[in-house]
NULO-774464 format. One record per atom (N, C-alpha, C, CB): x, y, z. Coordinates in pm, whole numbers, padded with zeros to 5 digits, always signed. Glycine has a CB too. Example, Ala and Ser with C-alpha at 12.3 -4.5 7.8 and 13.67 -1.06 7.14 Angstrom:
% NULO-774464
+01319-00569+00780/+01230-00450+00780/+01320-00330+00780/+01131-00447+00905/+01285-00225+00708/+01367-00106+00714/+01290+00003+00787/+01408-00060+00572/
END
This chain:
% NULO-774464
+00614-02641+01590/+00647-02596+01458/+00623-02444+01455/+00563-02672+01348/+00715-02363+01408/+00714-02218+01397/+00712-02184+01251/+00837-02152+01468/+00625-02093+01214/+00622-02039+01078/+00665-01897+01068/+00486-02050+01022/+00746-01866+00965/+00782-01725+00947/+00664-01654+00882/+00912-01710+00861/+00673-01523+00889/+00553-01437+00843/+00522-01470+00697/+00584-01276+00857/+00623-01484+00619/+00593-01510+00473/+00528-01645+00451/+00724-01503+00388/+00576-01741+00534/+00513-01872+00511/+00362-01881+00555/+00594-01979+00587/+00344-01812+00674/+00207-01807+00724/+00115-01728+00622/+00204-01738+00867/+00171-01621+00569/+00085-01544+00471/+00053-01627+00353/+00155-01415+00423/+00140-01706+00302/+00124-01791+00185/+00020-01900+00219/+00263-01856+00141/+00032-01959+00335/-00053-02077+00373/-00203-02027+00397/+00007-02149+00510/-00214-01907+00451/-00351-01873+00487/-00411-01776+00385/-00356-01812+00627/-00341-01738+00275/-00402-01649+00170/-00404-01513+00205/-00538-01685+00138/-00325-01458+00300/-00312-01320+00333/-00181-01265+00282/-00324-01300+00479/-00171-01132+00297/-00042-01074+00252/+00047-01048+00381/-00069-00934+00168/+00175-01046+00352/+00266-01017+00472/+00232-00881+00535/+00420-01018+00427/+00196-00784+00444/+00157-00651+00501/+00045-00661+00594/+00119-00554+00394/-00059-00745+00561/-00170-00762+00652/-00126-00817+00788/-00273-00854+00590/-00039-00915+00788/+00005-00975+00910/+00092-00873+00991/+00084-01105+00880/+00168-00793+00916/+00247-00688+00990/+00147-00587+01057/+00348-00609+00888/+00037-00560+00985/-00057-00462+01042/-00134-00519+01166/-00158-00419+00932/-00161-00644+01154/-00227-00711+01273/-00132-00705+01391/-00265-00865+01242/+00001-00724+01366/+00093-00714+01473/+00097-00570+01522/+00230-00763+01429/+00105-00470+01436/+00120-00331+01476/+00007-00282+01570/+00126-00245+01352/-00120-00334+01545/-00232-00286+01619/-00259-00374+01735/-00352-00275+01535/-00169-00474+01760/-00183-00565+01873/-00291-00674+01861/-00210-00485+01992/-00339-00698+01728/-00441-00797+01714/-00378-00936+01705/-00527-00768+01591/-00260-00950+01645/-00189-01078+01638/-00038-01064+01638/-00229-01152+01516/+00008-01074+01763/+00149-01066+01782/+00223-01197+01773/+00175-01006+01908/+00327-01211+01698/+00399-01340+01696/+00450-01379+01829/+00513-01335+01600/+00453-01505+01867/+00499-01555+01995/+00649-01547+02005/+00453-01697+02017/+00715-01549+01891/+00864-01548+01901/+00926-01471+01787/+00919-01693+01903/+01055-01452+01795/+01134-01385+01693/+01257-01468+01668/+01171-01239+01734/+01298-01481+01548/+01429-01546+01512/+01549-01465+01552/+01436-01571+01363/+01661-01523+01544/+01787-01446+01588/+01802-01328+01487/+01925-01545+01588/+01750-01342+01367/+01758-01234+01269/+01639-01136+01280/+01763-01292+01129/+01556-01155+01373/+01443-01062+01390/+01311-01093+01320/+01485-00934+01346/+01313-01211+01250/+01185-01253+01178/+01081-01291+01276/+01207-01372+01081/+00954-01251+01238/+00839-01293+01321/+00818-01446+01308/+00708-01215+01278/+00791-01512+01414/+00768-01656+01416/+00635-01683+01484/+00883-01731+01489/+00549-01765+01420/+00417-01780+01467/+00404-01935+01501/+00311-01728+01357/+00343-01966+01621/+00325-02099+01667/+00180-02136+01654/+00374-02116+01808/+00142-02256+01694/+00009-02310+01683/-00098-02217+01748/+00006-02447+01747/-00069-02165+01861/-00170-02073+01929/-00188-01946+01841/-00121-02031+02081/-00075-01891+01777/-00099-01779+01701/-00182-01805+01580/+00023-01722+01665/-00161-01928+01520/-00244-01958+01407/-00387-01985+01434/-00191-02069+01340/-00410-02038+01555/-00555-02057+01599/-00620-01927+01619/-00566-02137+01731/-00536-01825+01673/-00596-01685+01691/-00625-01625+01553/-00496-01586+01773/-00538-01647+01465/-00559-01599+01325/-00685-01651+01265/-00444-01638+01237/-00708-01784+01286/-00829-01840+01247/-00953-01772+01295/-00831-01970+01286/-00954-01742+01428/-01056-01665+01493/-01076-01533+01433/-01026-01649+01630/-00966-01462+01401/-00968-01330+01345/-01042-01333+01207/-00823-01276+01332/-00992-01427+01122/-01055-01446+00992/-01198-01482+00994/-00986-01545+00920/-01233-01563+01093/-01375-01598+01103/-01466-01484+01137/-01393-01702+01205/-01411-01405+01232/-01485-01289+01280/-01494-01186+01170/-01419-01228+01406/-01380-01178+01085/-01380-01080+00980/-01488-01109+00876/-01244-01074+00914/-01508-01235+00851/-01614-01278+00759/-01760-01243+00807/-01603-01430+00738/-01766-01218+00932/-01905-01172+00987/-01918-01032+00970/-01928-01202+01137/-01824-00953+00920/-01835-00809+00895/-01790-00722+01006/-01972-00775+00864/-01721-00783+01107/-01676-00709+01218/-01548-00628+01181/-01651-00804+01335/-01537-00509+01236/-01412-00433+01215/-01298-00494+01295/-01431-00284+01254/-01175-00453+01258/-01060-00511+01332/-01059-00464+01476/-00927-00473+01265/-01109-00344+01505/-01123-00294+01647/-01222-00387+01718/-01174-00139+01653/-01334-00414+01662/-01432-00492+01738/-01377-00636+01748/-01575-00489+01669/-01305-00684+01649/-01251-00824+01671/-01149-00824+01787/-01181-00880+01538/-01066-00709+01799/-00983-00706+01908/-01050-00709+02042/-00902-00596+01898/-01163-00635+02047/-01238-00634+02175/-01310-00775+02213/-01349-00519+02165/-01352-00846+02103/-01407-00974+02127/-01303-01070+02174/-01473-01024+02007/-01182-01069+02113/-01079-01167+02154/-01025-01128+02293/-00961-01173+02048/-01030-01002+02326/-00983-00957+02456/-01078-01000+02570/-00968-00805+02455/-01203-01024+02536/-01304-01062+02629/-01382-01179+02582/-01394-00949+02657/-01314-01297+02576/-01372-01418+02525/-01505-01458+02597/-01272-01529+02537/-01612-01486+02519/-01740-01529+02580/-01834-01415+02596/-01717-01594+02715/-01784-01288+02607/-01874-01174+02637/-01956-01129+02525/-01798-01059+02684/-01913-01162+02400/-01976-01114+02284/-02022-01217+02194/-01893-01030+02216/-02037-01340+02238/-02067-01459+02151/-02207-01431+02092/-02063-01604+02235/-02298-01376+02166/-02438-01356+02112/-02434-01255+01990/-02537-01299+02230/-02354-01153+02004/-02350-01060+01907/-02272-01108+01775/-02293-00941+01966/-02179-01198+01797/-02118-01270+01691/-02211-01354+01603/-02018-01354+01748/-02290-01429+01675/-02394-01508+01613/-02494-01416+01542/-02465-01597+01718/-02537-01307+01602/-02626-01208+01535/-02569-01165+01403/-02647-01083+01625/-02432-01131+01409/-02368-01081+01290/-02368-01188+01178/-02226-01036+01322/-02338-01310+01220/-02345-01419+01119/-02481-01433+01053/-02309-01550+01184/-02590-01425+01140/-02715-01442+01087/-02750-01327+00985/-02813-01450+01199/-02711-01203+01019/-02734-01088+00941/-02658-01104+00811/-02693-00963+01017/-02528-01152+00816/-02456-01171+00693/-02527-01275+00600/-02313-01215+00725/-02575-01385+00651/-02650-01482+00578/-02779-01427+00519/-02681-01596+00666/-02850-01343+00599/-02969-01278+00548/-02933-01190+00426/-03036-01193+00658/-02826-01116+00436/-02785-01029+00324/-02753-01117+00197/-02657-00941+00366/-02680-01224+00221/-02652-01310+00105/-02779-01369+00043/-02560-01423+00147/-02871-01408+00120/-02998-01453+00070/-03071-01344-00014/-03084-01498+00187/-03068-01221+00044/-03134-01112-00023/-03068-01075-00158/-03134-00993+00067/-02935-01086-00152/-02860-01055-00278/-02880-01164-00380/-02709-01038-00250/-02888-01286-00343/-02913-01393-00439/-03049-01383-00494/-02895-01527-00377/-03146-01350-00417/-03285-01334-00467/-03292-01217-00563/-03386-01313-00350/-03222-01105-00526/-03228-00990-00622/-03168-01026-00751/-03157-00867-00567/-03049-01099-00746/-02979-01138-00874/-03070-01229-00959/-02841-01213-00842/-03139-01319-00888/-03235-01411-00970/-03342-01331-01029/-03301-01526-00883/-03399-01237-00962/-03506-01161-01013/-03458-01075-01144/-03560-01068-00897/-03339-01027-01138/-03289-00953-01251/-03251-01038-01361/-03177-00873-01216/-03205-01158-01338/-03181-01251-01455/-03309-01299-01515/-03097-01372-01412/-03419-01320-01426/-03545-01354-01482/-03601-01244-01572/-03640-01385-01373/-03578-01123-01537/-03623-01010-01611/-03556-01010-01750/-03594-00880-01535/-03426-01031-01744/-03353-01037-01879/-03398-01155-01961/-03196-01046-01859/-03420-01268-01897/-03471-01388-01971/-03601-01355-02036/-03490-01511-01877/-03692-01286-01968/-03823-01251-02021/-03807-01160-02139/-03910-01184-01916/-03722-01066-02133/-03697-00971-02247/-03649-01050-02369/-03589-00861-02208/-03558-01138-02349/-03504-01208-02462/-03608-01307-02525/-03378-01283-02418/-03695-01364-02437/-03801-01451-02493/-03900-01380-02572/-03870-01522-02387/-03918-01255-02541/-04023-01170-02604/-03960-01113-02738/-04071-01046-02500/-03834-01136-02765/-03774-01088-02884/-03706-00959-02871/-03869-01078-02985/-03716-00898-02743/-03646-00768-02727/-03496-00793-02743/-03677-00700-02585/-03430-00689-02790/-03286-00692-02811/-03215-00582-02736/-03254-00680-02957/-03204-00601-02598/-03129-00502-02523/-02977-00506-02553/-03154-00523-02375/-02912-00394-02529/-02772-00396-02545/-02718-00491-02439/-02711-00255-02535/-02691-00611-02474/-02662-00715-02377/-02542-00685-02288/-02641-00843-02447/-02433-00642-02355/-02315-00619-02273/-02339-00506-02179/-02194-00590-02358/-02401-00395-02219/-02431-00284-02129/-02519-00334-02016/-02498-00167-02204/-02624-00409-02052/-02717-00457-01954/-02653-00543-01849/-02825-00532-02022/-02568-00629-01893/-02498-00722-01801/-02399-00644-01711/-02420-00834-01884/-02334-00544-01765/-02243-00465-01686/-02314-00397-01580/-02170-00368-01768/-02432-00336-01617/-02516-00270-01514/-02553-00368-01407/-02643-00209-01576/-02598-00486-01451/-02647-00585-01360/-02533-00623-01261/-02700-00709-01438/-02416-00641-01316/-02297-00675-01240/-02267-00568-01136/-02179-00693-01331/-02275-00439-01175/-02242-00332-01079/-02343-00317-00970/-02229-00201-01149/-02475-00336-01008/-02582-00328-00913/-02572-00436-00809/-02712-00336-00981/-02540-00560-00857/-02519-00672-00766/-02404-00648-00676/-02498-00798-00841/-02298-00585-00728/-02181-00555-00653/-02216-00462-00539/-02075-00496-00743/-02298-00355-00572/-02337-00266-00465/-02423-00337-00353/-02416-00149-00525/-02500-00435-00391/-02583-00512-00297/-02491-00589-00210/-02683-00608-00369/-02384-00627-00255/-02286-00704-00179/-02228-00623-00062/-02172-00751-00272/-02209-00486-00084/-02141-00406+00018/-02237-00310+00095/-02030-00323-00050/-02352-00278+00037/-02433-00177+00095/-02576-00228+00118/-02433-00054+00006/-02637-00188+00229/-02771-00227+00266/-02867-00155+00175/-02801-00196+00415/-02982-00211+00174/-03099-00141+00090/-03118-00002+00143/-03244-00223+00101/-03118+00012+00270/-03146+00146+00331/-03036+00246+00285/-03150+00136+00493/-02909+00204+00288/-02804+00294+00246/-02824+00331+00099/-02665+00230+00269/-02866+00238+00014/-02885+00260-00125/-03003+00348-00147/-02901+00132-00198/-03103+00343-00068/-03217+00437-00078/-03189+00581-00038/-03327+00388+00006/-03100+00597+00064/-03076+00724+00123/-02971+00809+00052/-03037+00705+00260/-02868+00740+00003/-02752+00807-00044/-02760+00850-00189/-02637+00722-00025/-02727+00976-00221/-02735+01013-00371/-02650+00935-00455/-02699+01156-00397/-02542+00878-00402/-02446+00799-00483/-02515+00683-00551/-02332+00746-00397/-02628+00641-00494/-02688+00517-00542/-02824+00545-00617/-02710+00421-00421/-02865+00672-00620/-02991+00705-00686/-02978+00705-00837/-03040+00840-00640/-03034+00608-00899/-03024+00592-01051/-03082+00717-01122/-03104+00460-01101/-03179+00784-01062/-03238+00898-01131/-03136+01015-01139/-03369+00943-01059/-03038+01017-01055/-02950+01132-01054/-02833+01099-01145/-02903+01166-00908/-02860+01100-01282/-02756+01068-01373/-02645+01171-01371/-02812+01054-01507/-02685+01295-01327/-02588+01404-01322/-02470+01369-01229/-02657+01534-01275/-02506+01293-01118/-02412+01251-01020/-02302+01155-01087/-02489+01179-00902/-02359+01056-01160/-02274+00962-01233/-02189+01032-01337/-02359+00855-01300/-02245+01131-01410/-02175+01206-01513/-02068+01287-01450/-02269+01294-01592/-02104+01343-01330/-02001+01427-01259/-01880+01350-01219/-02059+01490-01136/-01904+01227-01163/-01801+01141-01117/-01713+01096-01244/-01865+01017-01039/-01784+01066-01352/-01706+01025-01474/-01612+01133-01519/-01801+00991-01589/-01660+01259-01511/-01574+01370-01553/-01461+01392-01454/-01656+01496-01568/-01494+01379-01325/-01392+01393-01232/-01276+01287-01245/-01452+01388-01100/-01314+01164-01265/-01218+01056-01279/-01137+01075-01408/-01290+00918-01278/-01199+01126-01510/-01126+01159-01636/-01025+01265-01616/-01220+01203-01744/-01067+01367-01537/-00967+01485-01509/-00851+01436-01431/-01036+01605-01427/-00871+01354-01331/-00770+01297-01251/-00668+01215-01338/-00835+01210-01146/-00721+01132-01428/-00643+01038-01504/-00562+01126-01604/-00736+00928-01578/-00618+01231-01656/-00548+01322-01747/-00436+01386-01673/-00642+01429-01806/-00458+01424-01558/-00350+01495-01474/-00236+01394-01446/-00411+01553-01332/-00272+01271-01416/-00171+01172-01399/-00092+01143-01530/-00235+01048-01347/-00161+01143-01644/-00094+01116-01764/+00001+01227-01804/-00192+01091-01870/-00037+01351-01762/+00048+01465-01785/+00157+01478-01678/-00035+01591-01789/+00162+01387-01581/+00261+01386-01475/+00258+01512-01389/+00397+01369-01533/+00135+01565-01367/+00122+01683-01280/+00154+01638-01137/-00022+01746-01290/+00245+01695-01071/+00288+01654-00934/+00175+01681-00832/+00420+01733-00891/+00159+01603-00731/+00059+01616-00629/+00059+01749-00554/+00074+01507-00534/+00180+01819-00550/+00197+01939-00480/+00160+02064-00558/+00333+01947-00437/+00118+02035-00683/+00082+02150-00775/-00059+02199-00739/+00087+02105-00931/-00084+02331-00759/-00214+02380-00731/-00325+02303-00807/-00219+02524-00763/-00305+02270-00928/-00406+02196-01001/-00442+02061-00941/-00360+02176-01138/-00335+01990-00895/-00360+01860-00832/-00436+01874-00702/-00229+01787-00807/-00402+01978-00624/-00464+02004-00502/-00609+02047-00514/-00387+02103-00433/-00641+02119-00622/-00775+02161-00644/-00862+02039-00690/-00777+02276-00748/-00802+01944-00767/-00874+01819-00798/-00899+01741-00675/-00798+01734-00898/-00807+01730-00579/-00820+01658-00463/-00930+01719-00375/-00689+01652-00395/-00931+01849-00360/-01034+01920-00284/-01177+01882-00334/-01012+02073-00296/-01190+01899-00465/-01320+01866-00525/-01360+01724-00513/-01320+01902-00664/-01262+01633-00522/-01297+01492-00508/-01343+01461-00378/-01187+01407-00539/-01273+01516-00269/-01315+01489-00133/-01449+01551-00102/-01212+01539-00036/-01477+01671-00155/-01613+01726-00137/-01724+01641-00193/-01620+01859-00201/-01695+01577-00312/-01795+01491-00369/-01811+01366-00294/-01764+01461-00506/-01700+01304-00240/-01715+01191-00155/-01789+01220-00033/-01588+01137-00121/-01756+01328+00037/-01835+01360+00158/-01978+01378+00127/-01785+01483+00225/-02007+01442+00018/-02144+01473-00022/-02215+01339-00036/-02149+01557-00158/-02153+01246-00121/-02222+01128-00169/-02222+01019-00066/-02159+01080-00295/-02153+01035+00055/-02165+00941+00156/-02239+01004+00278/-02027+00888+00192/-02295+01118+00257/-02349+01197+00370/-02258+01212+00481/-02470+01138+00421/-02128+01219+00457/-02029+01242+00568/-02018+01129+00660/-02065+01362+00648/-02055+01004+00622/-02054+00894+00702/-01938+00806+00673/-02177+00826+00691/-01843+00792+00767/-01726+00717+00747/-01753+00566+00727/-01637+00741+00862/-01870+00524+00778/-01899+00383+00763/-01932+00351+00615/-02017+00343+00856/-01993+00446+00550/-02020+00425+00403/-01890+00431+00327/-02119+00532+00347/-01801+00532+00363/-01676+00549+00299/-01591+00423+00312/-01605+00667+00354/-01595+00356+00430/-01521+00236+00446/-01565+00123+00351/-01531+00191+00586/-01696+00111+00336/-01748+00017+00241/-01710+00053+00101/-01895+00006+00253/-01712+00179+00060/-01671+00217-00076/-01527+00189-00104/-01697+00363-00100/-01446+00209-00001/-01298+00184-00017/-01280+00034-00038/-01212+00235+00111/-01352-00054+00043/-01338-00195+00033/-01375-00245-00101/-01418-00261+00135/-01488-00187-00154/-01540-00228-00284/-01437-00195-00391/-01676-00157-00315/-01379-00082-00382/-01290-00033-00494/-01157-00112-00483/-01262+00129-00486/-01112-00154-00363/-00988-00232-00347/-01008-00372-00384/-00937-00226-00208/-01127-00438-00350/-01144-00578-00362/-01206-00620-00497/-01228-00627-00250/-01264-00527-00566/-01340-00570-00682/-01282-00507-00815/-01491-00529-00663/-01206-00583-00896/-01157-00536-01011/-01254-00485-01109/-01084-00629-01065/-01378-00553-01109/-01483-00503-01202/-01523-00364-01169/-01605-00591-01198/-01529-00326-01040/-01564-00197-01012/-01458-00090-01058/-01590-00190-00869/-01336-00132-01043/-01225-00041-01089/-01239-00027-01242/-01077-00099-01048/-01258-00135-01314/-01271-00125-01454/-01391-00038-01499/-01283-00260-01510/-01504-00048-01427/-01628+00019-01468/-01611+00175-01428/-01760-00052-01395/-01563+00206-01317/-01557+00343-01269/-01427+00416-01303/-01576+00344-01124/-01322+00340-01329/-01188+00404-01356/-01122+00446-01225/-01203+00530-01450/-01183+00417-01113/-01120+00445-00984/-01027+00334-00940/-01226+00465-00878/-00905+00343-00988/-00810+00240-00957/-00725+00273-00833/-00722+00216-01077/-00644+00184-00775/-00559+00225-00671/-00467+00339-00694/-00485+00120-00633/-00423+00341-00827/-00334+00452-00866/-00406+00587-00862/-00278+00427-01007/-00531+00589-00907/-00606+00715-00903/-00626+00755-00755/-00745+00701-00977/-00661+00660-00669/-00683+00694-00529/-00557+00742-00460/-00738+00577-00455/-00441+00682-00501/-00309+00725-00447/-00279+00873-00486/-00194+00630-00502/-00312+00903-00610/-00286+01039-00657/-00368+01140-00574/-00320+01052-00809/-00493+01108-00557/-00583+01192-00472/-00535+01204-00330/-00725+01135-00471/-00491+01092-00267/-00445+01091-00137/-00319+01180-00122/-00420+00951-00096/-00231+01170-00214/-00110+01244-00200/-00132+01399-00221/-00006+01189-00298/-00227+01426-00323/-00255+01568-00344/-00326+01630-00227/-00337+01586-00467/-00422+01548-00168/-00504+01589-00053/-00400+01613+00067/-00619+01473-00018/-00303+01528+00089/-00207+01545+00191/-00134+01671+00182/-00117+01438+00193/-00105+01719+00055/-00035+01840+00034/-00105+01958+00080/-00004+01855-00099/-00234+01951+00071/-00318+02069+00129/-00297+02071+00280/-00480+02055+00095/-00280+01969+00351/-00256+01963+00483/-00105+02013+00520/-00285+01820+00526/-00012+01958+00443/+00124+01990+00471/+00149+02138+00470/+00213+01923+00375/+00077+02213+00375/+00101+02360+00359/+00063+02432+00484/+00023+02420+00240/-00040+02373+00558/-00085+02440+00687/+00001+02399+00797/-00230+02408+00723/+00037+02267+00815/+00118+02226+00926/+00254+02285+00927/+00130+02083+00929/+00309+02316+00810/+00438+02375+00795/+00455+02505+00868/+00465+02394+00655/+00345+02577+00881/+00346+02704+00950/+00358+02694+01092/+00231+02779+00921/+00330+02578+01150/+00325+02562+01293/+00447+02473+01347/+00186+02499+01332/+00509+02403+01260/+00615+02302+01304/+00755+02351+01272/+00592+02161+01233/+00845+02308+01348/+00994+02334+01313/+01025+02251+01186/+01098+02291+01439/+01139+02285+01127/+01176+02206+01009/+01186+02061+01031/+01303+02252+00958/+01247+02022+01144/+01262+01871+01174/+01126+01808+01203/+01359+01845+01300/+01042+01879+01280/+00906+01820+01307/+00831+01813+01175/+00823+01907+01415/+00841+01909+01091/+00762+01897+00965/+00814+01788+00873/+00763+02030+00889/+00947+01769+00872/+01008+01668+00788/+00958+01529+00837/+01167+01679+00794/+00953+01506+00968/+00908+01382+01017/+00759+01363+00984/+00935+01374+01165/+00678+01465+01001/+00534+01455+00968/+00515+01417+00820/+00462+01589+00999/+00587+01491+00733/+00570+01471+00589/+00617+01323+00547/+00655+01583+00510/+00723+01277+00609/+00772+01143+00575/+00675+01030+00621/+00911+01122+00638/+00597+01057+00722/+00510+00958+00787/+00365+00963+00775/+00534+00962+00917/+00316+01084+00733/+00174+01116+00737/+00092+01021+00661/+00150+01251+00687/+00141+00976+00535/+00053+00889+00456/+00073+00740+00485/+00076+00914+00309/+00169+00704+00567/+00194+00558+00592/+00077+00484+00642/+00302+00541+00689/-00003+00558+00733/-00111+00479+00799/-00249+00550+00798/-00070+00450+00945/-00253+00653+00711/-00382+00726+00706/-00490+00640+00650/-00370+00853+00624/-00462+00541+00566/-00562+00450+00522/-00641+00376+00632/-00498+00355+00437/-00581+00376+00748/-00650+00305+00864/-00757+00393+00927/-00547+00263+00975/-00755+00525+00904/-00857+00615+00965/-01001+00588+00932/-00829+00751+00925/-01038+00572+00810/-01185+00554+00780/-01246+00443+00857/-01208+00527+00632/-01186+00327+00857/-01242+00216+00935/-01251+00245+01084/-01160+00093+00913/-01139+00308+01136/-01132+00344+01274/-01243+00443+01311/-00997+00400+01305/-01258+00544+01236/-01368+00648+01253/-01501+00584+01248/-01361+00758+01143/-01519+00496+01148/-01647+00430+01139/-01684+00349+01257/-01651+00345+01024/-01586+00270+01309/-01609+00194+01431/-01639+00275+01551/-01494+00113+01458/-01572+00385+01568/-01591+00479+01677/-01727+00540+01671/-01486+00587+01674/-01768+00587+01549/-01898+00650+01535/-02008+00549+01576/-01919+00699+01388/-01995+00422+01529/-02087+00328+01558/-02110+00301+01711/-02048+00212+01489/-01986+00293+01775/-01993+00279+01926/-02057+00402+01991/-01850+00259+01986/-02029+00523+01943/-02084+00646+01994/-02238+00645+01981/-02023+00765+01920/-02282+00611+01862/-02421+00613+01836/-02498+00496+01911/-02441+00606+01684/-02425+00390+01941/-02485+00280+02017/-02483+00305+02164/-02413+00152+01988/-02428+00417+02206/-02421+00460+02345/-02316+00383+02425/-02555+00445+02410/-02213+00337+02370/-02104+00272+02436/-02020+00381+02508/-02018+00189+02333/-01999+00361+02643/-01929+00456+02720/-01785+00467+02684/-01943+00426+02858/-01720+00583+02699/-01581+00602+02657/-01488+00508+02730/-01537+00746+02680/-01524+00475+02856/-01430+00379+02929/-01472+00231+02914/-01426+00414+03084/-01562+00198+02820/-01604+00069+02789/-01486-00017+02729/-01720+00078+02695/-01466-00135+02775/-01357-00216+02713/-01362-00223+02561/-01362-00355+02768/-01485-00215+02503/-01491-00216+02356/-01442-00092+02287/-01626-00238+02314/-01433+00021+02369/-01390+00140+02314/-01246+00163+02330/-01463+00246+02369/-01187+00104+02431/-01050+00126+02462/-00944+00089+02358/-01022+00056+02579/-00968-00023+02287/-00874-00053+02180/-00877+00051+02059/-00904-00195+02127/-01000+00110+02042/-01008+00209+01943/-00935+00333+01983/-01146+00239+01915/-00945+00374+02103/-00874+00493+02152/-00732+00471+02144/-00911+00528+02292/-00680+00349+02182/-00535+00316+02172/-00492+00323+02024/-00504+00170+02234/-00569+00272+01935/-00530+00280+01792/-00523+00431+01743/-00636+00197+01703/-00623+00509+01789/-00623+00649+01757/-00495+00714+01798/-00738+00716+01820/-00461+00683+01921/-00334+00747+01979/-00210+00697+01901/-00316+00712+02137/-00204+00574+01860/-00091+00524+01787/-00081+00586+01649/-00098+00375+01777/-00198+00604+01580/-00198+00666+01453/-00150+00810+01457/-00332+00659+01397/-00188+00882+01559/-00140+01015+01580/+00012+01023+01600/-00209+01074+01696/+00059+00932+01684/+00200+00934+01712/+00286+00890+01597/+00228+00851+01828/+00222+00812+01504/+00291+00764+01386/+00342+00874+01291/+00201+00673+01311/+00275+00990+01299/+00325+01098+01216/+00356+01223+01297/+00225+01131+01108/+00320+01223+01427/+00357+01330+01509/+00489+01309+01597/+00242+01359+01594/+00527+01185+01610/+00647+01157+01686/+00615+01137+01832/+00748+01267+01669/+00708+01154+01921/+00692+01134+02067/+00715+01252+02148/+00780+01033+02115/+00727+01371+02088/+00757+01490+02160/+00626+01566+02192/+00854+01578+02081/+00602+01579+02327/+00471+01658+02366/+00464+01794+02314/+00455+01670+02517/+00584+01860+02285/+00573+01995+02235/+00524+02000+02092/+00705+02065+02245/+00556+01895+02020/+00502+01884+01882/+00349+01861+01888/+00573+01766+01804/+00307+01775+01983/+00163+01748+01997/+00090+01881+02016/+00136+01651+02119/+00151+01967+02103/+00087+02094+02134/+00075+02183+02012/+00163+02165+02242/+00181+02183+01922/+00181+02257+01809/+00069+02203+01711/+00319+02253+01749/+00060+02076+01694/-00037+02014+01604/-00177+02039+01661/-00008+01860+01587/-00199+02036+01785/-00325+02071+01843/-00361+02215+01814/-00324+02046+01989/-00269+02306+01821/-00286+02444+01798/-00327+02472+01648/-00156+02515+01835/-00254+02394+01564/-00288+02408+01420/-00439+02356+01389/-00179+02323+01333/-00467+02243+01449/-00608+02190+01437/-00714+02282+01497/-00620+02052+01505/-00680+02354+01597/-00777+02449+01659/-00798+02573+01577/-00732+02490+01798/-00693+02616+01514/-00690+02744+01437/-00723+02732+01298/-00561+02806+01442/-00713+02614+01234/-00717+02596+01095/-00833+02505+01058/-00586+02542+01046/-00957+02559+01037/-01074+02466+00999/-01049+02378+00890/-01193+02541+00962/-00966+02421+00789/-00946+02343+00674/-00890+02203+00703/-00857+02416+00583/-00814+02196+00807/-00752+02069+00854/-00857+01958+00878/-00673+02094+00985/-00979+02004+00909/-01085+01910+00950/-01170+01866+00831/-01176+01973+01057/-01155+01945+00719/-01238+01918+00604/-01209+01784+00539/-01222+02026+00503/-01308+01702+00513/-01279+01576+00451/-01217+01470+00540/-01193+01600+00341/-01230+01484+00674/-01179+01387+00766/-01282+01300+00820/-01111+01450+00874/-01417+01333+00807/-01525+01248+00862/-01521+01256+01008/-01514+01102+00818/-01459+01360+01065/-01449+01380+01211/-01520+01507+01246/-01301+01385+01259/-01611+01501+01342/-01682+01623+01392/-01637+01640+01534/-01843+01612+01381/-01677+01754+01597/-01634+01785+01734/-01690+01689+01840/-01675+01924+01768/-01815+01637+01803/-01872+01534+01905/-01786+01412+01907/-02023+01490+01870/-01754+01357+01785/-01671+01239+01779/-01532+01262+01848/-01653+01196+01630/-01479+01376+01814/-01341+01406+01865/-01349+01413+02021/-01285+01547+01803/-01448+01470+02072/-01462+01478+02217/-01475+01338+02280/-01583+01563+02254/-01549+01255+02215/-01571+01116+02257/-01442+01041+02266/-01666+01045+02161/-01357+01061+02159/-01230+00991+02154/-01127+01044+02257/-01174+01001+02014/-01129+01171+02275/-01041+01235+02377/-01079+01182+02515/-01052+01393+02374/-01204+01172+02544/-01247+01120+02672/-01209+00971+02687/-01398+01138+02687/-01228+00896+02587/-01186+00760+02581/-01038+00739+02609/-01219+00706+02451/-00953+00832+02553/-00812+00818+02566/-00765+00853+02713/-00742+00909+02463/-00853+00936+02780/-00821+00972+02915/-00827+00853+03010/-00914+01080+02961/-00889+00741+02964/-00896+00621+03047/-00794+00515+03011/-01031+00563+03038/-00715+00547+02914/-00612+00445+02875/-00506+00430+02985/-00543+00485+02741/-00469+00316+03009/-00360+00288+03112/-00232+00321+03053/-00356+00140+03161/-00135+00389+03129/-00011+00416+03078/+00070+00290+03043/+00059+00499+03173/+00142+00292+02934/+00218+00174+02895/+00339+00155+02981/+00259+00182+02754/
END
């Protein structure tokens, strides 16, 4: 029995876009294609998808999942460790929630009358952060420090400014929109300590949790506006180095896969800090994905690559807000040098 991509997506609770992405990064390629070009998945493909989803629940990145499936048996101990850590976090979160509810119960029994709706909203948000961030991250990052009310106020004002710009239909290429994007990125880098691993968790929380969107006002539409305006700051620089055709291709494709970078950078930084060698099998899928993302907006012409490298070398602004430093870039470049030619 063969399933089309739409049928498989419906049966397993994923989106067609997700399955297309898994195919694009080599994580789950369909075993066949119909005469019309539709992806067709067989029993083995579905079994592999089951493994992917199981590993995803353990908190592994897509790159790490690819490495595990490419080397079956070599990482089973680490998978079990990840599952234990996930269960430990769930136990801790449940205990924290119970303690907070007990505190509320005690207040109510003593006749205190807290603003119940506000209190429960705060409780919900704090529990949400516990779901995505470790206690250590919450202790270290200014984003989570309750005493710093100015940070929360600053973000509320920023979100309001962006929403007003959207309501006024200010285009992303306008100076005002670009200035908003620059300030937004500066604040995100500041409040994540420049760590793409924290950024990845923030993105996941804002995408997956409607309650967070409602509370913060940071909706997918707001994020899209910032992404488009931020990209415009890059386009203005690249245009100076590229031919009209090269620039047209870059502009048409730049934003199509940039959402994949934070998770990729986070996984690479973790490997780098763990001492994983650039030629290690666990690092090679990440290097391949990096190369594919670059080609997705740079094309296939080596002369274009050279121009983009020149722009990156001469224009420090291109590196701002990328969560990439020279050490990480050197690590990736060395890893790519070990890739086997296709």
